C-alpha positions, 0 to 999 in steps of 0.5 A: 231075751229078758227086758234088761238084756234088751235095754242093754242092747238098746243102750249100746246101739243108742250110744254107738249112734250117738258117737257116730253122729258126733264123729260125722258132725266133727268131721264135717266141721273140720272140713269146713274149717280147713276150707275156710283156712285155705281161703284165708291163706289165699287172701294172705298170699295175695295181700303179701304180693301187693305188699311186696309190689308196694315196697318195690314201687316205693324204691322205684319212686325214690330212684326216680326222685334222685334221677329227676334231681340229677337232671335238674342239677345238670340242666 
């Protein structure tokens, strides 16, 4: 092989290694981001459950206040 052919082969191999390396890094980064997004979604679901419970607690307190008022009026 001539020197220029060897240089071309080396350039092709180097380019392929570079592309494969970038793909591996991108794939790893995407996997980490997916895992982080799942964690955020879990925390958001937990937060939403608390928000729903707080809403129900507020309704219950309002109902209790009405019942207390009714008891005071009837006594």
